[in-house]
N, C-alpha and C positions, 0 to 999 in steps of 0.2 A: 255182499255186508250192506244191509240196513244204513245210512249217512249216520242217521242220531246212534247207532251203535260207537261211534267214534269218539263218541266222549264222557264212554263209560270212566275210563280215568277220573275225568271232575265229576260227575255222578256221584260217585261213591265216595269220592275223597270228602264232596260236601257233606253229604248225611253225615259222617264220620265227624266233620269240625262243628255243623249244628247240632249233633246227639251233643258231645263237649259242653257246649256253648249253657244246652238246656239245663243239662246234670250242674256246671257251675253255677250259674242263678241260681238254681234252687238251693243249692249248700251256704251260698255266702247269703244269701235270704235267711237261711234260718240261725247262721253262724253269730254266736256271743257276742262279737265284737258289734254286730248289725242291732244297732239300738232303737230299735224300730217298729214297729207294725205297719203294714201297707191296705190299703180302702184296695176293693175289687177295680175302681178305677185304676189305681196304681199298678197293680196286676196285671193290669190289662197291658199295660205300655211298658212296664217292663219284658216280660216274656213275647207280646205281640210287635212293637216297632223296634224291639231286640233283637230278635230273631230277622226282620227286615234287613237292620244296618247290619249282622251278621253276616247275610246271604252277600250283600254289597259290597262288604268288604273283603271277603274269601273270591268273589271274581277277582277283586284288584289281586289278591297271592297269588292266584290264580296263574295271572301272566308266564311266572318265572315256569310253573308244568305243562305250560301253552306254549312258551317258546323251547323248552325241552321238546314237546313229543314234535312241534310243528319241522323242527328242524332233524328229526330224525328221518334218513333216505340212504339210499347206496349210490346215489350218481355222484355224490360229493367226494367220493374218493377214486374217481377214475383219474387215471392223469390225463394234464400235467396238475388240473385244480385240486387233487388230493397233498400234493404236496409243497401246492402254496400253502395251502391252508395250515399243514404241520407248520410248514417255516416261518408264519408268520403266529401260532401259538407259543414255538419256542423263542422269538423273541419278547412275546408280552409277558413270557414266564419271566424272563431273563430284568427286566425292564421291573417288574415289581418288585423283585427278591434284590435288585441292588442299587434298585431308582430310588429317588424321595416323588412317593405317586400320595395324591390327594388319599389313600388310606393311612398312612403315615402321622399325616396331620392331625387324624381323629384318635389314632395312637391306641390303645389297649390290646385286644388278640385280631382288632381288625386287621392287621398288616399280616398277621400269622392265616390269618383264616381266609386271606384273599389269596396268597400264595398256595396254598395248599388245593383252595379250590382249580387255578386256574392250572395248578402240576398235574392232578388227577385227570383233568379236561384232554391236557395232552398227551398225556401215558396212553389211555383211552384212545383217542382219535390214533396216535402211532399205531397200536397193537391192530383198529379195525382194516387200516393202512396195510400193515405190512403181513397182516395175517387173517385174509378174506374168509380162510376155510371154516376158522372158530367165533365169526361175525357175529353171527345168530345167536351162539349160544353169550357170548358177551355182551352183547345187547338185552338179552334179556335178563344176565345178573345189572348189568347196568340200572335196569325199569325196574327190578327189585328195588335195589341201593336206593334211587329217586322217591320210590314210595313210601320205602322206610325212613326216610329222612322226613317225607312230607308229616307222615304218622306221627314220626317222633317228635317233632317241633312243635306239631298242632298238638298234641299230648301235652308237651313241656309245657308247653304256653300256658295250657289250662293249669298245671300243676301251680306254674309261679304266679300266676294270677292271683291263685286259692294263697297262697304263702304271702304273698306281696298285701293282699286284704288280711291276712291275718295280723302284719305288722302296723298298716298304716288304717287299714279301714276303706279304702279307696279303688279302686282301679288304677291300671299305671299312672303314675306322672311325673314332674320332673326328677324325683328320686329315683325313681325305674333306670330316666336318661343316664344317668349320674352311674349308678349300678352295672351300665353296661359299659363307659366308658372306667370305671376301673375294675376291671374283672380281675386284677390279680387279690387283691383285698376283699372285693365280695364273693367273689369264688371258693376262698380260704376260709372267710366269714362262713358260710353254706356248708363247707366240710366237715369244719368245726361246732355247726352250729346244731345240725340236723342228721342223723343216722343215714348217709350217702349210699354208700354199699346196698341196703336192706330196699333202700325206695328206687336205686337208678337199675339196679337187678330184677326187682319186680316192673319196672318202667318197660326194661328189655324185650322181656317176657313178655309182655301184652304186645309191644309194637312189633315184634315177631307175629305174632297170632294174629294179630289186622291187618298187615303186610302180606302173609299166604293168602290171608281170605281176598283179599281186592287184589292182587294177581292174580288170583287164581281165577279172576270174574272177570278180568278188563284184559291180561294179556294177549287175547285174539289181535288189539289195535297193533301189534308187531307183526303177528303174522300176514296178515294181508294190511301192509300199509297202505293210508290215502294216497291218490293220485296227488298232482299237483294242483289240478284242476278244484278239485277234493278240498285241499289245505287250503288256496285259495275262500273258498263258500266257509269253509270254518273259520277261518281268521275276520272274514267280513262279520260274520255272525257272532265268534270272542268282541272285536274289537267294539263295535255295537253297543255290547253290554256291558264291557269293562268305559267306556266313554259316559256310559250314563250312570254307573256306580260313581264316578267322580262327582256327578251334580247329585245323587240320593245319600251319600254317604255325608257330607254335613247340613244335608238337609233333615235328615233324621237328627243329626244331635243338639239341632235348635230346636226339639223336641221334649229335650231334657230341660224341662223347665217348672219342675216341680217345685214346692215349698223346702220338699222333705230329700234331703242331700241323699240321703240313699239309696232313693229311687231312683234319681239321674243316676247314681255311679252302678249302680246294677243293668238298667237299661242300656247304660253306653257300653260300646263295643274294646276293649284293651287294647286290642292293635290298635285301632286306630286315637286311643288315649295316647296311646305310645307315642304314634306321631307328631301330634298335634305338640306333645311336650318336649321333645325332640325337635322339630322347627321353629317352634316359641321359647327359645332358653333365656329372650330378652323381649319385656314386652315394652312398645313405646309406649309411654302414658298417656302424652297429648293426640296419640292417633286411641288411645281405648278406653280413656277412665274421663268420667266427669273432670270438667277445666270450668276455673274464671277467669274474666280478664286479668291480663298481669298484672295493671296497677291495681288492683284492686287485690289480688292473690300478696303481692309484697305491702301492701298498705296492711294487709292483716299481719303476714308476719312479722309487720315492724313492731305490731301491740303484741305478739306471742312471743317475741325476743325482740326486749325492750333495749334499744342501742345500735340495733340494726338499722341502715340505710341501706336504698337504692334496692338493686337488685341480686344481691348478693344476703350472706350470713354472717359476717365479719360484725364483730363489738370487741369492744376489750373490756376483760373483767378486772377487777381491782381488789384488793384487802385493804383492810383497816391496820393489819396487822403482820410484823415481819416474817417471810417467807421460813417454811420451816424444810430445811433437806432432809426429809428421814427416806430412808430406800421404801419403795413399794412392790411388793409380791400380788399378783394377781393370779386368784387360783380358777378357771373358770372348768366345772366339772361336768362330765360327761354327761346327758339324760339324765338331771337330778329334780325328778320332781317335788313341790312343794309336798306334795302328800308323800310322799317318802319318810320327811321325818313326824320324830313324837307331835310336835307345836302342831301340826299340821291335822293332826288324826292318828296318825299311823299308829297300830299297837303291837309291831317286830320286832321293836327294837331294832332295825336295822342299819340305824344313824348316829346310835351315841357318843362316838368324840363330836360331829359334829353340830349337834345338840349341845353338849356341853361347853364346846368352842361359844356357839350362838348366845348361850347364857352369860360369855365375860363380854361381848361385843357391842356395837352400836349395829341393832340390826333393822332390816328393810322389809318388815311384814306384810306389804303389799304390793310388791312389785313382780312385773308379766315380762316373761322373755317375748322380743319380737318375732320369733318364727319357730319353727319346729324343726330346723336343720342346725349343726355346728355351723357351718357356713356363715347362718343368722347371728348365733350369737357374738360369734367372733367379732363379725363386723361392727353388731353396735357396741360394743366394751372399746371398739379399736378407731370407730371412724365418729362414735357416737350421733348417728343421723339414723332417722325412720326408715326401715324396711323400703325395698326400692321392687319395685314390679319387676316380675322375670328371676333371671338367678340375682343371687347374691354378689356386691362390688368385689367377694371378695373371688368369686369365678371367675369376672367378666377381663378379657383382654386389657380395659381400661384401669387398672387397680395398683397401679403404682406410683409415688409422688404424692401422695395423698395426705389432706390435714389429719393428723393422728393424734393419739395420746402420746405415743413415741417423738413425734414430730416434737411436740410441747416438753413432755421429760427431757431431749436432747436441749432443747434450746436452754435449761438448765442444765444443762453441764452432767445427766446421768448416763451412766451405761444401761443396753437396752436389751435387752435378751428375749425371744420366744422360742418356749421351752414344748417338745410336743415325742409322744414315746413312740410312737410308728413314723410313719416315712412322710416329712413335710411336704412331697411332690402331692399326696392325695389332697382330693378338696382345693387344687392352687395354694395350697397355704405356704410352700416355699416361694411361690412369685411372687404374691400378696404381701407378707410380711420379711421378705429379702427385698423385696420392693418396694420397702418404706420406712426404713433404716433400722429394722432390726439382725443382729446373729441370733443366726438358727442353732439351736441345741436338739438335733433329731435322733432318730434309731442310727443313723450314720455316723452319730458320731460318738457310738459306745464301743468299747475296747469286750471283743468277743466274752473275756473275765469279767465284763461288769455286767453282762445277762445273764440273772440267775430265773428268768420265765419269760415267755414271750407268747404272744398270739398271733394272729394274721394282723390283728390291728399294733402290735407295736410292743415293747417292752413292758413288762408289768407295772402299777402307778408304784411299786417302792422302788423297782430298781430308778426310776425318773426322781422319786425324792432324792433319792440317795445322788444321782447326776446333777440333781438340781440343789444342793447344799454343795456339790463341789463348786460347780458354776459362781455360784455365790459368795464363797470364800474367795474364789480368785475378783473376782470382782471387787469385793471390798478392801481387798489388798491394792488397788489403782489408786485410793483414797478418793474416789469417785462413789456420789451416792447410786445405787444404780433400780432400775425397772426391770423386775424377770415378772413373764405373762407365760404361765403353764397351763395346758391343756389336758387335762388328766384322759386315758383312753380303757381302761379297765371297764368302767360300766356302759358295754358294750358289748350285744350278741357277737360271740357266741357264751360270753361270762365267764369264761374259762380266768383261772388266776392261782397260786401257789396251792397247794395244801396243808392243810394244818398250821392256818393264820388263823382260819376265824372259825366261827362252829356251823358254817354250810361249804362240805367239799368245797374244792376248788374245779371240780370234772362234773358237780352239779348243774351245770349248765341251767342257774338259775336267775333271773332280775336281782333276786331280792339278796346272794350274794355277790352280786356284781358292784349293787351299791353299798352291802356292808363290806365287801374287801376295800372300795376304793376311801369306804372309812376308815376303816383299820389303816392304811397308807400314807392316809392324811396323817393321821394320828404317828404315825412312825417319824413321820416328817417333822411335824413340830418336835417331836421329840428331840431332837437333832438338831434343827435348829435353833433350841434354847441354848445349848452349848455353843451358838456363836457366838462371837464379838457384837457382830451385825444387828442382833435380835432383839433388842429394844429399844434399838435406833429404825424399826422396822412398820410398814401400816402393811398388815394381811387384810387381804380382801376378797370372800369368797362368793361364787355368785357359781350358775346352774349355767350352759350355753342353749338350754330349749327343755323341753318337759320328755318324759319317756315315750308317751302316745300324743298324736295330735288327734285321732280321731272320735267326731261324734256327728250326731243327727244333724248340725247346723253348721254353717261355713267355718266360722271361727269358737268353738266354744272356751268359754273362758277360764275353766279350769283342768285345760290341758293347755294351759301359756302360764300360771301362775308358777314361780318357781323363788327359793330360797332366797336369802343373800346377806351378807353381814360383812364389818371390817373389824379388825379383832387387831388392838392395839395396845402390845406385852406392857405397856406402862399403867394399864387402865382394867381394876378387875371388876368393876360398875358394867349392869346393863343399860344400855339406853335402847330407846325403841322410836324409829319413825313408821308409824300408821299410816300415813299420807298417801294416795295410787302413787306410781311413779313406775318408770320405764328404764330398759336394762343402758338405753343409751344416756341415763342420769348416771350410773355408776363410777363413772371415771370424773366429771365433771364435776361432782361431790366430794372424789378424794381431793381432787385438785383443790380447790375448799379448804377441806381440812387443814392442808400444805401451805393454805393462806397465799397460793400463788398467783401473780400478776400476768395477765398473758392477752395476746390477740385470741379472739377465738373466732372459730368456723361451724364452731359444734351447734347442733340441734338439743343434744342432751344438755340438761341445766345441774347447778348445784341448788339439792333442793331444800337443805337445808337454812338456806335465805331466805326471809320473810317474803319478797317477791315471786316465788316459787308460786304456779298455778298445776295442780295436781292434773294431770293426765300420763296416758300409756298409750303405745303402737305397739300393736300384733296381726302376723299378716302369715299369709301362705304366697306361693311365687305369684298367686295372681286378687287373690282376697286383700285389701288394705284395708287395717280397723285401727280406731280410735276410740278409747276408752275414754267418758269425761261425764260427771255428775249425775253416773250410774245409768249413764245411755250408751249402747255403742256402736256406730256409724261406719258401715261400710263400704268402701267404691270398691270396684267390680267391671272386667270389661263390660264394653257395650254403652260405658255410660251409665252403669247401674248404681242406684245408689238404696244403702235399707239401711233402715236403724229399729235397735231392739231395746227396751226398757229393761235392767237388768234388776230383778226380784231375786232377793236374796233366800237360797231355801238352807235353813238356820241347824245347825247343828248343836245339840246341847251336851257335847263330851268335846267342843273345839272352843278355845276363849276368841271373844270377838272380834279381836284384829288378826286372828289367823284363817277366821270364815272364806272361803274359797269357792262353794257350788253356788253357782244361782241361775236360776231360770232367764231363758230369751226370750222376751214375748213382742214380736213381732210388733211396732209401728204402723197404720196404714197413713199417718200423716206425717213428715221428712218436719225437724226441728233444723229451719235454715241456718241457726245460726253453728249448730253442731258439724251441718254437713258443709259449709263454707271453712269453718277452722279445719276440719280433715284434711278437705282437699286441696286448702293450703298449704299443711303441712306437705303433703304428696308430692303435689304440684310443684313446690318452690325446690324443693330437694330434688325430684328428677329432674329441674333444669338446671339448677345447679348443678348437679352431675354432669349432666350432658355438654354442658358450656363450657365444663374443668374449669369450673369456679371452684372447687373443692381440692385445689392442688394445695400443697403444703409451700409458705410463701418463702422466697430467698433471702 
């Protein structure tokens, strides 16, 4: 048999993968979330450079197939080598089953996958060793399984990329990495969100047909196995292109330099994007971003945060009025975009209670979330610090004993709780809040009879509302004021909740239903709270954690970060508004101002009601760090890039001026150095203070 025919398994699988990639790019290009048109040159880049990237990525992915095929032989089963190899495999299986391996460090389903893989290899090696008369038949079945697995993974990856794009409008990123780690919640989410059985049934049928075709065309490899010399030659060829691919893949990634973000995303390879996200969960600001000389950066910081000195953010906050020891209930609402509320233009009446409550509150009409993940919002209201490059502080190992809102409250004698309807292990919340002085009340705290409805994300918001009332009643009996932070869960895919609560069925799995049910659950919470002794002595702070979607044509689309926020005081029925630009990190310092707290602060967030406040807002992804000020958006990106956009309002006559949130972002060819320096100052100093452990709580 000619030597090149030995490579037929690679040929057919590669052709199959490239076909999937071509179809996927085409489908994503015309997807409704892809809010862009493409020039002829951009289309050439998407398909041409995308194809090249796919080829080299698949060569790397083929390394597993190469290892499998190259080690197929009969000689390894000879005595005594066969028994030695079998013994080593049994030892390895015992170690991964009962020992603490690197797979356990990553957690999720990886340990089980590792045990299953090694177990299968060990069982098959034993069968090949002790039943030589069935060796050829078993080898063919194993080959079919390997090809089936490759086809399944390639097709499943294509489907996963489609659904990820459908949700976020990008190829794989940090979120996909988190989804891999938190497999229980994510698999459960998929099971409850999509018709899994029909999808996977069809998938397995298609995979079976494709596998049958490929095996029939390539099984000749097993009939006449390559000689040792041929394997050496094939390995040299493969290792050569494998090595070249390591250089070519990142080189092609550098060509993803269009001003149209969708062009870059479509041109990129999803598998490589996942690898980058996995390897770069923390980005060293000083390695990847534009910096200022240290003295200059802190000199700017002293101007931006009056009262700070040296290389830290410490300053003293004083009030000219006596402190008010009111209880504080902070409710961060999952994925509550501003445009879900009537005042921001929504006509579906899905937040009737929140709209009515805002009409009796101090409302912040021009507030932006710092990020597009729950952990970003939680960090913003807890640390009151600009978002960090890479992973949120909540998800980092060094996330304990920080200077937090809880620390300020505890210094004032408050009881502090974090309430979450799901398992606080998810997103590292248990480590973060538990390590910063909060008492955690999550799904594990519920008795069986206290749960009326739950899905993969946890108990429904109504159940958590009842638990919150119980917790606050118990805290009130201690005679101490309390601070309770409640993170809702029901407005999250699969958007399931109890039936017969609102006019959208709980099994309709609609975004509008998820929003309206959470609104309904909050109404029930306030109905119960009104009858409690502590109600009138409590400030209720309502704010979203982030918007429902972050996809856009540019890096940081402003309308995907605008969120509602307001503070309700039961002792006041009149509405007041704060219409100036502000950030999610300013919410809690403003609450402290309303309580007239005197305290030493490390927060970058400010009391926006003070006359000294200078309007600005922070918005970011895991790598693009933005600052909005004076209708200019400045964005810092890796490789020391700085971009600026003029913000031109797209006025909607049906929305009041203070609620306008749609802007055209016009790229500036010349940077305004003042805005650039201010943006760099905030992010550089915040990164350095965290890195040097200067954001720890005071003893």
